[in-house]
C-alpha positions in Angstrom: -10.2 7.0 -18.4 -9.5 3.5 -17.2 -6.0 2.8 -15.9 -5.1 -0.8 -16.2 -1.9 -0.6 -14.2 -1.4 -0.4 -10.5 0.0 2.9 -9.3 3.7 3.0 -8.4 5.0 3.3 -4.8 6.5 6.7 -5.5 6.7 9.6 -8.0 9.5 11.9 -8.9 9.1 15.6 -8.2 8.9 16.4 -11.9 6.0 13.9 -12.3 4.1 15.3 -9.4 4.7 18.9 -10.7 3.3 17.9 -14.1 0.3 16.1 -12.5 -0.6 19.0 -10.2 0.3 21.7 -12.8 2.9 23.2 -10.6 6.6 24.0 -11.0 9.2 21.5 -9.8 10.5 24.2 -7.3 7.0 24.5 -5.8 6.8 20.7 -5.4 10.2 20.6 -3.8 9.1 23.3 -1.3 6.0 21.3 -0.5 8.3 18.4 0.4 10.4 20.6 2.6 7.4 22.0 4.4 5.9 18.5 4.9 2.9 19.0 2.6 4.1 15.9 0.7 6.1 13.1 2.2 9.2 11.9 0.4 12.6 10.3 0.9 15.9 11.1 -0.8 17.8 8.4 -2.6 21.5 8.0 -2.3 21.8 9.9 -5.6 20.1 12.9 -4.0 16.8 12.6 -5.8 13.5 13.1 -4.0 10.9 10.3 -4.3 7.4 11.3 -3.2 5.2 8.6 -1.7 2.1 7.6 -3.7 0.0 7.5 -0.5 1.1 11.1 0.3 0.2 12.4 -3.1 -3.2 10.7 -3.0 -3.9 12.3 0.5 -2.9 15.7 -0.8 -5.1 15.4 -3.9 -8.1 14.4 -1.8 -7.5 17.3 0.6 -7.2 19.9 -2.2 -10.0 18.5 -4.4 -7.8 17.2 -7.2 -8.5 13.9 -9.0 -6.5 11.3 -7.1 -3.9 9.2 -8.8 -4.9 5.6 -9.3 -4.6 3.7 -6.0 -2.7 0.5 -5.6 -4.8 -2.5 -4.7 -4.1 -4.3 -1.4 -0.8 -6.0 -1.8 1.9 -7.4 0.3 3.7 -5.1 2.8 7.0 -5.0 4.6 7.6 -5.2 8.3 10.7 -4.1 10.2 11.5 -5.6 13.6 13.9 -3.1 15.1 15.6 -2.8 18.5 13.2 -0.6 20.7 16.2 1.3 22.2 17.7 2.1 18.8 14.9 3.9 17.0 16.4 6.5 14.7 15.1 9.2 12.3 15.4 6.7 9.5 13.0 4.3 11.3 10.6 7.2 12.0 10.7 8.1 8.3 10.1 4.5 7.2 7.2 4.1 9.7 5.3 6.8 7.7 5.3 4.7 4.5 1.9 3.1 4.0 3.5 -0.2 2.8 5.8 -0.4 5.8 5.2 -1.2 9.4 7.9 -0.8 12.1 7.5 -3.1 15.1 9.6 -3.8 18.2 8.2 -7.3 19.1 6.7 -10.2 17.1 3.4 -9.9 18.9 2.8 -6.9 16.8 2.6 -9.2 13.7 -0.6 -10.8 15.1 -2.8 -7.8 14.2 -1.6 -7.5 10.6 -4.1 -8.9 8.0 -2.2 -8.0 4.8 0.4 -10.6 3.6 3.9 -9.7 4.5 6.4 -10.2 1.7 9.6 -9.3 3.6 10.4 -9.2 7.3 13.5 -7.1 8.2 15.1 -8.1 11.5 17.7 -6.1 13.4 20.5 -8.5 14.4 21.3 -6.4 17.4 18.1 -7.7 19.1 19.6 -10.3 21.4 16.6 -12.5 22.0 15.8 -13.1 18.3 18.8 -15.4 18.1 17.6 -17.8 20.8 13.8 -17.5 20.9 11.3 -18.9 18.3 9.2 -16.2 16.7 6.2 -18.4 15.7 5.9 -16.7 12.3 3.8 -19.6 11.1 0.9 -18.1 13.1 1.1 -14.8 11.3 0.9 -13.4 7.7 4.7 -13.3 7.8 4.9 -17.2 7.6 6.0 -17.1 3.9 7.9 -13.8 4.2 11.5 -13.5 3.0 13.7 -12.6 6.1 16.3 -9.9 5.8 18.7 -9.7 8.7 20.4 -6.3 8.7 23.3 -5.3 11.0 24.2 -9.0 10.3 27.7 -8.5 11.6 26.2 -8.5 15.1 24.7 -12.0 14.5 26.3 -14.4 17.0 27.5 -17.9 16.1 24.8 -20.5 16.4 21.9 -18.0 16.0 18.6 -19.6 15.2 18.2 -17.2 12.3 21.1 -18.9 10.5 18.9 -22.0 10.1 15.7 -20.1 9.0 14.6 -20.5 5.4 14.5 -17.6 3.0 17.1 -15.5 4.8 19.3 -12.7 3.4 22.0 -10.9 5.4 22.8 -7.2 5.1 25.9 -6.0 7.1 24.7 -2.4 7.1 21.9 -0.8 9.0 18.4 -0.3 7.7 18.0 2.4 5.0 15.2 3.8 2.8 17.0 2.6 -0.3 17.2 -0.9 1.0 13.5 -1.1 1.9 12.5 0.6 -1.2 14.3 -2.0 -3.4 12.2 -4.7 -1.8 9.0 -2.6 -2.0 9.5 -2.0 -5.7 10.1 -5.7 -6.3 7.0 -6.6 -4.4 4.9 -4.1 -6.4 6.1 -5.4 -9.7 5.6 -9.0 -8.7 2.0 -8.2 -7.6 1.4 -6.4 -10.9 2.5 -9.5 -12.8 0.1 -11.7 -10.9 -2.9 -9.4 -11.3 -2.5 -7.9 -14.8 -2.0 -9.4 -18.2 1.0 -7.7 -19.6 4.6 -8.4 -20.6 6.7 -9.5 -17.6 9.7 -7.4 -16.7 12.4 -8.7 -14.3 12.1 -7.4 -10.7 14.9 -4.8 -10.1 17.8 -5.6 -7.9 18.7 -3.3 -5.0 21.4 -1.7 -7.1 19.2 -1.1 -10.2 17.9 2.5 -10.6 14.2 2.8 -10.4 12.6 4.1 -13.6 9.9 6.9 -13.3 6.3 5.8 -14.0 3.9 7.9 -16.1 0.9 9.5 -14.5 -1.9 11.5 -16.1 -2.6 15.0 -14.9 -6.0 15.8 -13.3 -6.9 18.1 -16.2 -6.3 15.2 -18.7 -8.3 12.8 -16.5 -11.3 15.2 -16.5 -11.0 15.5 -20.3 -11.0 11.7 -20.6 
């Protein structure tokens, strides 16, 4: 069966349970044991990463969910001495790369849609980052922990900058990821356009077809 839509960035536990023919409780235990990678929203709901589900299906001989074509990714420039469990979690997402210096951008070939910058990094406020030489040259810049931004920071004059007073979080990054995915879908598929969700908009579950139905198709 041909699937004309790009796969979503995440699935709910109930969707994965239906896809694999398992109970929701079993899928939740798979998340707890690390068999599936997921994050928990502020509302307490588990969201299983598409890349993790695909990897699990391949290892178990299931038909894999439709993969997402190469699209823009998100980079996070974080203070090297302030790496937290949140950053470790985000670094496991296939669409996210955590870096500690701009030179790490040089090896990235995929376009970067958003560059998150930790305002607690002192040198970013006085040193040019030469983003024009990387795939982040057209990226939207999000400065988090913006309350730490000093007056006269070079970032204040940079184009396409948003400020977030709080620290980085999975929900914050996921909001940008979801917007990027939907924008990419609009550019590559002929279908009715839907507005990209704001960070406060609840993400709607996407439909996936079970391996059994795929084989029947």
